[in-house]
C-alpha positions as a Markdown table, in Angstrom:
| # | Residue | x | y | z |
|---|---|---|---|---|
| 1 | Met | -28.8 | -45.7 | -52.7 |
| 2 | Ser | -26.8 | -44.2 | -55.6 |
| 3 | Trp | -23.0 | -44.3 | -55.6 |
| 4 | Arg | -23.0 | -40.4 | -55.6 |
| 5 | Arg | -25.2 | -40.3 | -52.5 |
| 6 | Leu | -23.1 | -43.0 | -50.7 |
| 7 | Ala | -19.9 | -41.1 | -51.6 |
| 8 | Ala | -21.4 | -37.8 | -50.3 |
| 9 | Gly | -22.4 | -39.5 | -47.1 |
| 10 | Val | -18.9 | -41.0 | -46.6 |
| 11 | Ala | -17.4 | -37.6 | -47.3 |
| 12 | Gly | -19.6 | -36.0 | -44.8 |
| 13 | Cys | -18.7 | -38.5 | -42.1 |
| 14 | Leu | -15.0 | -38.1 | -42.9 |
| 15 | Ala | -15.4 | -34.3 | -42.6 |
| 16 | Leu | -17.1 | -34.7 | -39.2 |
| 17 | Leu | -14.3 | -37.0 | -38.0 |
| 18 | Leu | -11.7 | -34.5 | -39.2 |
| 19 | Trp | -13.3 | -31.6 | -37.5 |
| 20 | Leu | -14.3 | -33.2 | -34.2 |
| 21 | Pro | -13.1 | -31.1 | -31.2 |
| 22 | Arg | -10.1 | -32.5 | -29.4 |
| 23 | Gly | -12.1 | -33.5 | -26.4 |
| 24 | Gln | -14.4 | -35.8 | -28.4 |
| 25 | Ala | -11.4 | -38.0 | -29.3 |
| 26 | Phe | -10.3 | -37.8 | -25.6 |
| 27 | Ala | -13.7 | -39.0 | -24.4 |
| 28 | Ala | -13.3 | -42.1 | -26.5 |
| 29 | Ser | -9.8 | -42.7 | -25.1 |
| 30 | Gly | -10.3 | -42.7 | -21.4 |
| 31 | Val | -11.7 | -39.3 | -20.3 |
| 32 | Ser | -15.4 | -38.6 | -20.1 |
| 33 | Tyr | -17.8 | -36.1 | -18.5 |
| 34 | Glu | -21.1 | -36.7 | -16.6 |
| 35 | Thr | -23.6 | -34.7 | -14.7 |
| 36 | Ser | -26.4 | -36.0 | -12.5 |
| 37 | Thr | -28.6 | -35.1 | -9.6 |
| 38 | Ser | -29.1 | -37.0 | -6.3 |
| 39 | Ser | -31.1 | -36.4 | -3.2 |
| 40 | Tyr | -29.9 | -36.8 | 0.4 |
| 41 | Gly | -31.7 | -35.7 | 3.6 |
| 42 | Gly | -34.5 | -34.2 | 1.6 |
| 43 | Lys | -32.3 | -31.9 | -0.5 |
| 44 | Ser | -31.3 | -32.3 | -4.1 |
| 45 | Phe | -27.7 | -31.9 | -5.3 |
| 46 | Thr | -26.3 | -31.5 | -8.8 |
| 47 | Val | -23.0 | -33.3 | -9.3 |
| 48 | Ser | -20.7 | -32.9 | -12.3 |
| 49 | Trp | -17.6 | -35.0 | -12.8 |
| 50 | Val | -14.8 | -36.0 | -15.1 |
| 51 | Thr | -13.7 | -39.6 | -15.1 |
| 52 | Ala | -10.2 | -40.7 | -16.3 |
| 53 | Asp | -8.8 | -44.2 | -17.0 |
| 54 | Leu | -5.3 | -43.9 | -15.5 |
| 55 | Ser | -4.2 | -47.0 | -17.5 |
| 56 | Asp | -4.5 | -45.0 | -20.7 |
| 57 | Pro | -0.9 | -44.3 | -21.8 |
| 58 | His | -2.0 | -41.0 | -23.4 |
| 59 | Leu | -2.9 | -39.6 | -20.0 |
| 60 | Arg | -1.0 | -38.1 | -17.1 |
| 61 | Val | -2.2 | -36.3 | -14.0 |
| 62 | Met | -0.4 | -33.5 | -12.3 |
| 63 | Pro | -0.8 | -30.3 | -10.2 |
| 64 | Val | -0.1 | -27.0 | -11.9 |
| 65 | Thr | 0.8 | -23.7 | -10.2 |
| 66 | Ala | 0.5 | -20.0 | -11.4 |
| 67 | Glu | 2.8 | -19.1 | -14.3 |
| 68 | Asp | 4.7 | -16.5 | -12.2 |
| 69 | Gly | 5.5 | -19.1 | -9.5 |
| 70 | Ile | 4.2 | -20.5 | -6.3 |
| 71 | Gly | 2.4 | -17.8 | -4.3 |
| 72 | His | 1.1 | -16.0 | -7.4 |
| 73 | Val | -2.4 | -16.5 | -8.9 |
| 74 | Glu | -3.8 | -17.0 | -12.3 |
| 75 | Ser | -7.3 | -17.5 | -13.9 |
| 76 | Phe | -8.5 | -21.1 | -13.9 |
| 77 | Gly | -9.0 | -20.8 | -17.7 |
| 78 | Ser | -5.4 | -19.7 | -18.2 |
| 79 | Leu | -4.1 | -22.6 | -16.0 |
| 80 | Met | -6.0 | -25.0 | -18.1 |
| 81 | Glu | -5.0 | -23.5 | -21.4 |
| 82 | Arg | -1.3 | -23.1 | -20.5 |
| 83 | Ser | -1.0 | -26.7 | -19.2 |
| 84 | Asp | -2.8 | -28.0 | -22.3 |
| 85 | Ala | -5.2 | -29.8 | -20.1 |
| 86 | Val | -8.1 | -32.0 | -21.4 |
| 87 | Ala | -9.7 | -31.7 | -17.9 |
| 88 | Gly | -9.0 | -30.1 | -14.6 |
| 89 | Val | -10.4 | -29.1 | -11.2 |
| 90 | Asn | -9.3 | -26.4 | -8.8 |
| 91 | Gly | -6.6 | -27.5 | -6.4 |
| 92 | Thr | -5.6 | -27.1 | -2.7 |
| 93 | Phe | -6.4 | -24.3 | -0.3 |
| 94 | Phe | -4.3 | -21.1 | -0.6 |
| 95 | Asp | -4.1 | -17.7 | 1.0 |
| 96 | Ala | -6.9 | -16.3 | -1.2 |
| 97 | Tyr | -7.5 | -13.2 | 1.0 |
| 98 | Glu | -3.8 | -12.1 | 1.2 |
| 99 | Ala | -3.6 | -8.5 | -0.1 |
| 100 | Asp | -0.3 | -9.1 | -1.8 |
| 101 | Asp | -1.2 | -11.2 | -4.8 |
| 102 | Ser | 2.4 | -12.5 | -4.9 |
| 103 | Lys | 2.0 | -14.1 | -1.5 |
| 104 | Arg | -1.1 | -16.2 | -2.0 |
| 105 | His | 0.6 | -19.4 | -1.1 |
| 106 | Pro | -0.9 | -22.9 | -1.3 |
| 107 | Asn | -1.3 | -24.8 | 1.9 |
| 108 | Gly | -1.0 | -28.4 | 0.6 |
| 109 | Leu | 1.7 | -30.7 | -0.7 |
| 110 | Met | 2.1 | -31.1 | -4.4 |
| 111 | Ile | 4.1 | -33.8 | -6.3 |
| 112 | Asp | 4.8 | -33.9 | -10.0 |
| 113 | Ser | 6.8 | -36.6 | -11.8 |
| 114 | Gly | 8.1 | -37.9 | -8.5 |
| 115 | Gly | 9.5 | -34.5 | -7.4 |
| 116 | Phe | 8.2 | -32.0 | -4.9 |
| 117 | Val | 6.4 | -29.0 | -6.2 |
| 118 | Arg | 5.6 | -28.1 | -2.6 |
| 119 | Ser | 6.3 | -30.2 | 0.5 |
| 120 | Gly | 3.8 | -30.8 | 3.2 |
| 121 | Glu | 1.7 | -33.2 | 5.3 |
| 122 | Asn | -1.9 | -33.6 | 4.2 |
| 123 | Val | -4.6 | -36.0 | 3.3 |
| 124 | Ala | -3.8 | -36.2 | -0.4 |
| 125 | Leu | -4.9 | -37.7 | -3.7 |
| 126 | Ala | -1.9 | -39.5 | -5.1 |
| 127 | Ile | -1.2 | -41.4 | -8.3 |
| 128 | Arg | 1.4 | -44.1 | -7.9 |
| 129 | Thr | 3.9 | -45.1 | -10.5 |
| 130 | Asn | 1.8 | -48.3 | -11.0 |
| 131 | Lys | -1.0 | -46.0 | -12.2 |
| 132 | Thr | -3.3 | -46.6 | -9.3 |
| 133 | Ala | -4.9 | -43.7 | -7.4 |
| 134 | Leu | -5.4 | -43.5 | -3.6 |
| 135 | Ile | -6.3 | -41.0 | -0.9 |
| 136 | His | -4.1 | -41.3 | 2.2 |
| 137 | Arg | -2.4 | -39.0 | 4.6 |
| 138 | Leu | 1.1 | -38.3 | 3.2 |
| 139 | Thr | 4.1 | -36.7 | 4.7 |
| 140 | Thr | 7.0 | -35.4 | 2.5 |
| 141 | Gln | 10.6 | -35.0 | 3.4 |
| 142 | Leu | 13.7 | -33.9 | 1.5 |
| 143 | Asn | 17.0 | -35.4 | 2.9 |
| 144 | Val | 20.2 | -33.7 | 2.0 |
| 145 | Lys | 23.7 | -35.3 | 2.1 |
| 146 | Val | 26.8 | -33.2 | 1.4 |
| 147 | Lys | 30.1 | -34.7 | 0.6 |
| 148 | His | 33.3 | -32.7 | 1.1 |
| 149 | Gly | 36.4 | -34.8 | 0.4 |
| 150 | Lys | 36.2 | -37.8 | 2.7 |
| 151 | Ser | 33.7 | -36.2 | 5.1 |
| 152 | Ser | 30.0 | -35.9 | 4.8 |
| 153 | Tyr | 27.2 | -33.9 | 6.5 |
| 154 | Ser | 23.5 | -34.4 | 6.4 |
| 155 | Phe | 20.5 | -32.0 | 7.1 |
| 156 | Lys | 16.8 | -31.9 | 6.5 |
| 157 | Pro | 15.3 | -28.6 | 5.2 |
| 158 | Trp | 12.1 | -27.3 | 6.8 |
| 159 | Gly | 10.4 | -27.7 | 3.4 |
| 160 | Val | 10.5 | -27.3 | -0.3 |
| 161 | Asn | 8.9 | -24.2 | -1.9 |
| 162 | Thr | 7.2 | -23.4 | 1.3 |
| 163 | Tyr | 6.7 | -19.8 | 2.5 |
| 164 | Tyr | 7.9 | -18.3 | 5.8 |
| 165 | Ser | 7.9 | -14.6 | 6.4 |
| 166 | Asp | 11.3 | -12.9 | 6.5 |
| 167 | Asp | 11.1 | -12.5 | 10.3 |
| 168 | Val | 11.1 | -16.2 | 10.9 |
| 169 | Ala | 14.6 | -16.9 | 12.1 |
| 170 | Gly | 16.7 | -19.9 | 11.1 |
| 171 | Gln | 14.6 | -21.1 | 8.3 |
| 172 | Val | 16.2 | -23.7 | 5.9 |
| 173 | Ile | 14.1 | -24.0 | 2.7 |
| 174 | Gly | 14.8 | -25.6 | -0.7 |
| 175 | Tyr | 13.5 | -23.7 | -3.7 |
| 176 | Thr | 13.1 | -24.8 | -7.3 |
| 177 | Arg | 12.0 | -23.0 | -10.4 |
| 178 | Ala | 8.4 | -23.8 | -9.5 |
| 179 | Tyr | 8.7 | -21.2 | -6.7 |
| 180 | Ala | 10.6 | -18.5 | -8.6 |
| 181 | Ser | 13.5 | -18.0 | -11.0 |
| 182 | Val | 15.3 | -15.8 | -8.5 |
| 183 | Ile | 15.6 | -16.2 | -4.7 |
| 184 | Asp | 16.4 | -12.8 | -3.0 |
| 185 | Lys | 15.2 | -13.3 | 0.6 |
| 186 | Pro | 17.2 | -11.2 | 3.1 |
| 187 | Gly | 18.9 | -12.5 | 6.2 |
| 188 | Gly | 20.4 | -15.7 | 4.9 |
| 189 | Ala | 22.8 | -17.4 | 2.6 |
| 190 | Lys | 21.7 | -18.9 | -0.7 |
| 191 | Val | 23.3 | -22.2 | -1.7 |
| 192 | Ile | 23.0 | -22.9 | -5.4 |
| 193 | Val | 22.9 | -26.6 | -6.4 |
| 194 | Glu | 23.1 | -27.8 | -10.0 |
| 195 | Ser | 23.9 | -31.3 | -11.4 |
| 196 | Gly | 24.5 | -32.6 | -7.9 |
| 197 | Lys | 27.1 | -30.0 | -6.9 |
| 198 | Ile | 27.2 | -26.8 | -4.9 |
| 199 | Thr | 28.1 | -24.2 | -7.6 |
| 200 | Ala | 28.0 | -21.1 | -5.4 |
| 201 | Ile | 27.2 | -19.7 | -2.0 |
| 202 | Thr | 26.1 | -16.1 | -1.8 |
| 203 | Glu | 24.3 | -13.5 | 0.3 |
| 204 | Ser | 23.0 | -11.8 | -2.8 |
| 205 | Ala | 20.0 | -12.8 | -5.0 |
| 206 | Ala | 20.5 | -16.2 | -6.5 |
| 207 | Asn | 19.2 | -17.5 | -9.8 |
| 208 | Val | 17.5 | -20.9 | -9.5 |
| 209 | Pro | 19.0 | -23.5 | -11.9 |
| 210 | Glu | 16.6 | -25.0 | -14.4 |
| 211 | Ser | 16.8 | -28.5 | -12.8 |
| 212 | Gly | 18.4 | -27.6 | -9.5 |
| 213 | Tyr | 17.8 | -26.0 | -6.2 |
| 214 | Val | 18.6 | -22.9 | -4.2 |
| 215 | Phe | 18.7 | -23.6 | -0.5 |
| 216 | Phe | 18.0 | -20.5 | 1.7 |
| 217 | Ile | 19.7 | -20.8 | 5.1 |
| 218 | Gly | 18.7 | -18.1 | 7.5 |
| 219 | His | 21.4 | -16.7 | 9.7 |
| 220 | Thr | 21.2 | -17.8 | 13.3 |
| 221 | Ser | 23.9 | -18.8 | 15.7 |
| 222 | Gly | 23.0 | -22.5 | 15.2 |
| 223 | Asn | 23.0 | -22.3 | 11.3 |
| 224 | Asp | 26.1 | -20.2 | 11.2 |
| 225 | Arg | 28.0 | -22.5 | 13.6 |
| 226 | Tyr | 26.8 | -25.9 | 12.5 |
| 227 | Leu | 25.3 | -25.9 | 9.1 |
| 228 | Leu | 26.9 | -23.3 | 6.8 |
| 229 | Pro | 30.5 | -24.2 | 7.7 |
| 230 | Asn | 29.8 | -27.7 | 6.3 |
| 231 | Leu | 28.8 | -26.4 | 2.9 |
| 232 | His | 31.5 | -25.5 | 0.3 |
| 233 | Thr | 31.4 | -24.5 | -3.4 |
| 234 | Gly | 32.3 | -27.7 | -5.3 |
| 235 | Asp | 30.8 | -30.1 | -2.7 |
| 236 | Glu | 28.7 | -33.0 | -4.0 |
| 237 | Met | 25.1 | -32.9 | -2.8 |
| 238 | Glu | 22.8 | -35.9 | -2.8 |
| 239 | Leu | 19.0 | -35.2 | -2.5 |
| 240 | Glu | 16.5 | -37.8 | -1.5 |
| 241 | Ala | 12.8 | -36.9 | -1.6 |
| 242 | Thr | 10.7 | -39.4 | 0.4 |
| 243 | Val | 7.0 | -39.8 | 1.0 |
| 244 | Ala | 5.6 | -41.5 | 4.2 |
| 245 | Asp | 2.2 | -43.1 | 3.8 |
| 246 | Gly | 0.2 | -42.6 | 7.0 |
| 247 | Ser | -2.0 | -45.6 | 6.2 |
| 248 | Asn | 0.8 | -48.1 | 6.6 |
| 249 | Trp | 3.8 | -46.1 | 7.9 |
| 250 | Ile | 5.8 | -47.1 | 4.9 |
| 251 | Thr | 8.3 | -44.5 | 3.6 |
| 252 | Glu | 9.3 | -44.7 | 0.0 |
| 253 | Thr | 11.5 | -42.6 | -2.4 |
| 254 | Ala | 9.2 | -40.2 | -4.1 |
| 255 | Ala | 10.6 | -40.7 | -7.6 |
| 256 | Gln | 10.3 | -44.5 | -7.3 |
| 257 | Ala | 6.8 | -44.8 | -6.0 |
| 258 | Trp | 4.8 | -41.6 | -6.6 |
| 259 | Glu | 3.9 | -40.1 | -9.9 |
| 260 | Ser | 1.9 | -37.1 | -8.6 |
| 261 | Ala | -0.1 | -35.9 | -5.6 |
| 262 | Ile | -2.0 | -33.0 | -4.2 |
| 263 | Gly | -2.8 | -32.5 | -0.5 |
| 264 | Val | -6.1 | -31.0 | 0.5 |
| 265 | Gly | -8.9 | -32.7 | 2.6 |
| 266 | Pro | -10.8 | -33.6 | 4.6 |
| 267 | Lys | -11.4 | -37.2 | 3.5 |
| 268 | Leu | -15.0 | -37.9 | 2.4 |
| 269 | Val | -15.2 | -41.5 | 1.4 |
| 270 | Thr | -13.1 | -44.6 | 2.3 |
| 271 | Ala | -13.7 | -48.0 | 0.8 |
| 272 | Gly | -17.1 | -46.9 | -0.5 |
| 273 | Ala | -18.3 | -45.7 | 3.0 |
| 274 | Val | -18.7 | -42.1 | 4.3 |
| 275 | Asp | -15.6 | -41.2 | 6.3 |
| 276 | Val | -15.7 | -37.5 | 7.4 |
| 277 | Asp | -13.6 | -36.5 | 10.4 |
| 278 | Ala | -12.5 | -32.9 | 9.9 |
| 279 | Ala | -10.6 | -32.7 | 13.2 |
| 280 | Arg | -8.7 | -35.9 | 12.4 |
| 281 | Asp | -7.7 | -34.3 | 9.0 |
| 282 | Gly | -6.6 | -31.0 | 10.6 |
| 283 | Phe | -9.7 | -28.8 | 9.9 |
| 284 | Ser | -11.7 | -26.7 | 12.4 |
| 285 | Asp | -13.0 | -23.7 | 10.5 |
| 286 | Pro | -16.8 | -23.8 | 10.9 |
| 287 | Ser | -17.4 | -22.1 | 7.6 |
| 288 | Met | -15.6 | -25.0 | 5.9 |
| 289 | Val | -16.6 | -27.9 | 8.2 |
| 290 | Ser | -20.3 | -27.4 | 8.7 |
| 291 | Ser | -21.6 | -24.7 | 6.4 |
| 292 | Ala | -23.1 | -25.5 | 3.0 |
| 293 | Asn | -21.2 | -24.2 | -0.1 |
| 294 | Ile | -20.4 | -25.0 | -3.6 |
| 295 | Arg | -17.6 | -27.6 | -3.4 |
| 296 | Ser | -15.1 | -29.5 | -5.5 |
| 297 | Phe | -13.8 | -33.0 | -4.9 |
| 298 | Val | -11.6 | -35.7 | -6.3 |
| 299 | Gly | -12.0 | -39.4 | -5.9 |
| 300 | Val | -11.7 | -43.0 | -7.3 |
| 301 | Asp | -14.7 | -44.8 | -8.7 |
| 302 | Gly | -15.6 | -48.5 | -8.5 |
| 303 | Ala | -13.5 | -49.3 | -11.6 |
| 304 | Gly | -10.4 | -47.6 | -10.1 |
| 305 | Arg | -10.7 | -44.6 | -12.4 |
| 306 | Leu | -9.8 | -41.1 | -11.3 |
| 307 | Val | -12.7 | -38.7 | -10.7 |
| 308 | Leu | -12.6 | -34.9 | -10.6 |
| 309 | Gly | -15.8 | -33.0 | -9.9 |
| 310 | Thr | -18.0 | -30.3 | -8.3 |
| 311 | Ile | -21.3 | -30.3 | -6.4 |
| 312 | Ser | -23.9 | -27.7 | -5.8 |
| 313 | Ser | -24.1 | -26.1 | -2.3 |
| 314 | Ala | -23.5 | -28.9 | 0.3 |
| 315 | Thr | -21.9 | -29.5 | 3.6 |
| 316 | Leu | -19.0 | -32.0 | 3.8 |
| 317 | Gln | -21.4 | -34.6 | 5.3 |
| 318 | Gln | -23.9 | -34.1 | 2.6 |
| 319 | Met | -21.3 | -34.2 | -0.2 |
| 320 | Ala | -19.8 | -37.4 | 1.3 |
| 321 | Asn | -23.1 | -39.2 | 1.4 |
| 322 | Val | -24.0 | -38.2 | -2.2 |
| 323 | Leu | -20.6 | -39.3 | -3.5 |
| 324 | Ala | -20.8 | -42.6 | -1.7 |
| 325 | Gly | -24.3 | -43.0 | -3.2 |
| 326 | Phe | -22.8 | -42.7 | -6.7 |
| 327 | Gly | -20.5 | -45.6 | -5.9 |
| 328 | Phe | -17.3 | -43.7 | -5.5 |
| 329 | Gln | -14.9 | -45.8 | -3.4 |
| 330 | Glu | -12.6 | -43.0 | -2.3 |
| 331 | Ala | -13.2 | -39.2 | -2.2 |
| 332 | Met | -11.6 | -36.1 | -0.8 |
| 333 | Asn | -12.7 | -32.5 | -0.5 |
| 334 | Met | -10.8 | -29.8 | -2.5 |
| 335 | Asp | -10.8 | -26.0 | -2.1 |
| 336 | Gly | -14.3 | -24.8 | -2.7 |
| 337 | Gly | -16.7 | -21.8 | -2.7 |
| 338 | Ala | -15.4 | -19.1 | -5.0 |
| 339 | Ser | -12.4 | -21.3 | -5.9 |
| 340 | Ser | -14.6 | -24.2 | -7.2 |
| 341 | Gly | -13.9 | -24.9 | -10.8 |
| 342 | Leu | -14.2 | -27.7 | -13.3 |
| 343 | Tyr | -13.0 | -27.9 | -16.9 |
| 344 | Tyr | -13.5 | -30.5 | -19.6 |
| 345 | Asp | -12.9 | -30.6 | -23.4 |
| 346 | Gly | -12.4 | -26.9 | -23.9 |
| 347 | Thr | -15.4 | -25.9 | -21.8 |
| 348 | Met | -15.8 | -24.5 | -18.3 |
| 349 | Lys | -18.3 | -26.7 | -16.6 |
| 350 | Arg | -17.9 | -24.4 | -13.5 |
| 351 | Thr | -16.0 | -21.2 | -13.5 |
| 352 | Pro | -14.3 | -20.0 | -10.3 |
| 353 | Gly | -15.1 | -16.6 | -8.9 |
| 354 | Arg | -11.5 | -15.8 | -8.1 |
| 355 | Leu | -8.0 | -16.2 | -9.4 |
| 356 | Leu | -6.3 | -19.4 | -8.2 |
| 357 | Ser | -2.8 | -20.4 | -7.1 |
| 358 | Asn | -3.0 | -24.0 | -8.3 |
| 359 | Ala | -5.1 | -26.7 | -9.9 |
| 360 | Leu | -5.1 | -30.4 | -10.7 |
| 361 | Val | -5.1 | -31.3 | -14.4 |
| 362 | Ile | -5.3 | -34.3 | -16.7 |
| 363 | Lys | -3.1 | -33.9 | -19.8 |
| 364 | Trp | -3.5 | -35.8 | -23.0 |
| 365 | Tyr | -0.5 | -36.7 | -25.2 |
| 366 | Asp | -0.8 | -37.4 | -28.9 |
| 367 | Gln | 1.8 | -40.2 | -28.6 |
| 368 | Pro | 1.5 | -42.9 | -25.9 |
| 369 | Gln | 3.8 | -42.1 | -22.9 |
| 370 | Val | 6.2 | -44.8 | -21.9 |
| 371 | Gln | 7.5 | -45.4 | -18.4 |
| 372 | Val | 11.1 | -46.4 | -18.1 |
| 373 | Val | 12.9 | -48.5 | -15.5 |
| 374 | Val | 16.6 | -49.1 | -15.5 |
| 375 | Asn | 18.0 | -51.9 | -13.2 |
| 376 | Asp | 14.7 | -51.9 | -11.2 |
| 377 | Arg | 14.9 | -48.1 | -10.6 |
| 378 | Phe | 12.0 | -46.1 | -11.9 |
| 379 | Val | 13.0 | -43.1 | -14.1 |
| 380 | Asn | 10.4 | -40.5 | -13.2 |
| 381 | Glu | 11.8 | -37.2 | -14.5 |
| 382 | Phe | 11.0 | -38.1 | -18.1 |
| 383 | Arg | 8.8 | -40.3 | -20.3 |
| 384 | Gly | 9.4 | -41.9 | -23.6 |
| 385 | Phe | 6.8 | -42.1 | -26.3 |
| 386 | Val | 5.9 | -44.5 | -29.0 |
| 387 | Gln | 6.4 | -43.5 | -32.6 |
| 388 | Gln | 5.3 | -46.0 | -35.3 |
| 389 | Asp | 5.7 | -48.9 | -32.9 |
| 390 | Val | 9.2 | -47.8 | -31.7 |
| 391 | Thr | 9.8 | -46.5 | -28.2 |
| 392 | Met | 11.7 | -43.2 | -28.2 |
| 393 | Val | 13.5 | -41.9 | -25.1 |
| 394 | Pro | 15.7 | -38.9 | -24.3 |
| 395 | Phe | 19.3 | -40.1 | -24.8 |
| 396 | Arg | 20.8 | -38.4 | -21.8 |
| 397 | Gly | 18.6 | -40.0 | -19.2 |
| 398 | Ile | 19.2 | -43.5 | -20.5 |
| 399 | Leu | 22.9 | -43.3 | -21.3 |
| 400 | Glu | 23.7 | -41.8 | -17.9 |
| 401 | Arg | 21.9 | -44.6 | -16.1 |
| 402 | Ile | 23.5 | -47.5 | -18.1 |
| 403 | Gly | 26.9 | -46.0 | -17.5 |
| 404 | Ala | 27.7 | -45.1 | -21.1 |
| 405 | Glu | 30.0 | -42.3 | -22.0 |
| 406 | Phe | 28.5 | -39.9 | -24.5 |
| 407 | Ser | 29.1 | -36.6 | -26.4 |
| 408 | Trp | 27.2 | -34.4 | -28.7 |
| 409 | Asn | 28.9 | -32.6 | -31.6 |
| 410 | Asp | 26.6 | -29.6 | -32.3 |
| 411 | Gln | 28.3 | -28.5 | -35.4 |
| 412 | Asn | 28.1 | -31.9 | -37.1 |
| 413 | Arg | 24.9 | -33.0 | -35.3 |
| 414 | Val | 26.4 | -36.3 | -34.2 |
| 415 | Leu | 25.7 | -38.1 | -30.9 |
| 416 | Thr | 28.4 | -40.6 | -29.9 |
| 417 | Ala | 28.0 | -43.1 | -27.1 |
| 418 | Lys | 30.4 | -45.7 | -25.8 |
| 419 | Arg | 30.1 | -48.5 | -23.3 |
| 420 | Gly | 32.8 | -51.1 | -22.9 |
| 421 | Lys | 34.1 | -52.0 | -26.4 |
| 422 | Thr | 31.0 | -50.8 | -28.2 |
| 423 | Glu | 30.9 | -47.3 | -29.8 |
| 424 | Leu | 27.6 | -46.0 | -31.3 |
| 425 | Thr | 26.9 | -42.9 | -33.3 |
| 426 | Leu | 23.5 | -41.5 | -34.2 |
| 427 | Arg | 22.3 | -38.4 | -36.1 |
| 428 | Pro | 18.9 | -36.7 | -35.7 |
| 429 | Asp | 16.5 | -37.4 | -38.6 |
| 430 | Val | 18.9 | -40.1 | -40.0 |
| 431 | Ala | 17.5 | -43.7 | -39.9 |
| 432 | Glu | 21.0 | -45.2 | -39.8 |
| 433 | Ala | 23.4 | -45.7 | -36.9 |
| 434 | Val | 27.1 | -46.6 | -37.0 |
| 435 | Val | 28.2 | -49.4 | -34.6 |
| 436 | Asn | 31.9 | -49.9 | -34.2 |
| 437 | Gly | 32.4 | -48.4 | -37.7 |
| 438 | Lys | 29.6 | -50.4 | -39.4 |
| 439 | Pro | 26.3 | -48.8 | -40.6 |
| 440 | Val | 23.1 | -50.3 | -39.2 |
| 441 | Lys | 19.6 | -49.4 | -40.4 |
| 442 | Leu | 17.2 | -48.1 | -37.8 |
| 443 | Gln | 13.4 | -48.6 | -37.6 |
| 444 | Gln | 13.0 | -45.0 | -36.5 |
| 445 | Ala | 15.5 | -42.1 | -36.8 |
| 446 | Pro | 16.4 | -40.1 | -33.7 |
| 447 | Val | 14.4 | -36.9 | -33.4 |
| 448 | Ile | 14.7 | -33.6 | -31.5 |
| 449 | Val | 11.6 | -32.7 | -29.4 |
| 450 | Asp | 11.6 | -29.5 | -27.3 |
| 451 | Gly | 15.4 | -29.3 | -27.5 |
| 452 | His | 16.0 | -32.9 | -26.4 |
| 453 | Ile | 17.3 | -35.7 | -28.6 |
| 454 | Tyr | 15.1 | -38.8 | -28.5 |
| 455 | Val | 16.6 | -42.1 | -29.6 |
| 456 | Pro | 15.1 | -45.6 | -30.4 |
| 457 | Leu | 15.3 | -47.2 | -26.9 |
| 458 | Arg | 15.6 | -50.9 | -27.7 |
| 459 | Phe | 18.2 | -50.5 | -30.4 |
| 460 | Val | 20.4 | -48.2 | -28.3 |
| 461 | Ala | 20.0 | -50.3 | -25.1 |
| 462 | Glu | 20.6 | -53.7 | -26.6 |
| 463 | Thr | 23.6 | -52.3 | -28.7 |
| 464 | Leu | 25.2 | -51.1 | -25.5 |
| 465 | Gly | 24.6 | -54.3 | -23.6 |
| 466 | Ala | 21.2 | -54.1 | -21.9 |
| 467 | Thr | 18.2 | -56.4 | -22.1 |
| 468 | Val | 14.8 | -54.9 | -22.6 |
| 469 | Ala | 11.4 | -56.1 | -21.3 |
| 470 | Trp | 8.0 | -54.7 | -22.0 |
| 471 | Asp | 4.9 | -54.4 | -19.6 |
| 472 | Gln | 1.9 | -53.7 | -21.8 |
| 473 | Ala | -0.5 | -53.0 | -18.8 |
| 474 | Leu | 1.7 | -50.2 | -17.4 |
| 475 | Tyr | 3.1 | -49.2 | -20.8 |
| 476 | Arg | 6.5 | -49.6 | -19.2 |
| 477 | Thr | 9.9 | -50.7 | -20.6 |
| 478 | Ser | 12.5 | -52.1 | -18.3 |
| 479 | Leu | 16.2 | -52.3 | -18.9 |
| 480 | Gln | 18.6 | -54.7 | -17.2 |
| 481 | Leu | 22.4 | -54.3 | -17.7 |
| 482 | Lys | 24.3 | -57.5 | -18.6 |
């Protein structure tokens, strides 16, 4: 072969690599698509599914809701595009036939990054913080503790981002931005909570803080006498979100143990065997339980990988037997029929026949995502990332947890942190720090990403007195304070 022909061939291969669709790279990095047919009971079924390796640090799994908030609907394609998903499947059941398209509320629990998108009690697919997937019955609970001077008061809201009509008396609901940006329900007080404090209590419409809550407390004699008098502007408020696992009756803090979850059901497969009991899982509608329809499912295969898929018209029993036949170890039914949808690599493998209120997506990140643990406490509200072999993390989340004082000078673009006798200054895009007045060269300069300053974790942590350990399997960095 001549040099020119060889060069042309290499150039052609390089061009092909450069122009590969995004999903082609994803498929080589832990996400793949497959379709197959199987027979059961004399009938043939077509099954399509996406498989994801949860140990891949480029991947995260999460539920997504309509752009306008919980209760609204959006096209499946728009949900996939807006969330920058590499793959996705339709989510939990919702009030699809509600005439008011702003009240098509989901029926199942949803958890994202250890926080409640919607509370509930359901058979659920869940991803734990150790990157394992399971399908168990889960029950969520938000516990609220209010501190006023030396006294304290505790209560449990009915739910988080759950819908009750205005005529339901005495409801106590916590709302986040996932539900709406403004809460204007009549007949109750709105308690606004931001940065762990009650900032206002009003009867008027209330803006939901970006990272806070608005608690709606309906006026009844009980709430007006016992609950509202214990809430004051300026009070500290501690929120603890817990998840109880019905398989072992263990209750854990959501942020420490659970990465994401979505509640649907019924269960289809357990430990590789068919396990369908619609009544046990809270279902009785004949059209769903015994009728054949196009269906969607999620599951776990024999290698522990997450599976999202759809099947041609089948009953629950037929679907369960087919999925068990493919070797899936766990499986759960998702919303189906006109809601059934599957997306992979920029292509609709099945397009739903209606707008949806929610979906489950797999996201791909160009930079590996790093889990962070500080003093054995998992930090779930953010992830770090690796940039040229240096782990970068948002400065605020780390400095707060290691007890460092810090300030940001916007005019001079200088971040100052102090812990004990050590003072550290950093500047975005400058690969040099100053420690107690002495310049120190950095492997990687701090950067601003989406309005947040990311700093080199190991350097900052060790400079301020913490030790750092690394878990390659979980792509997790752990800090211990000296």
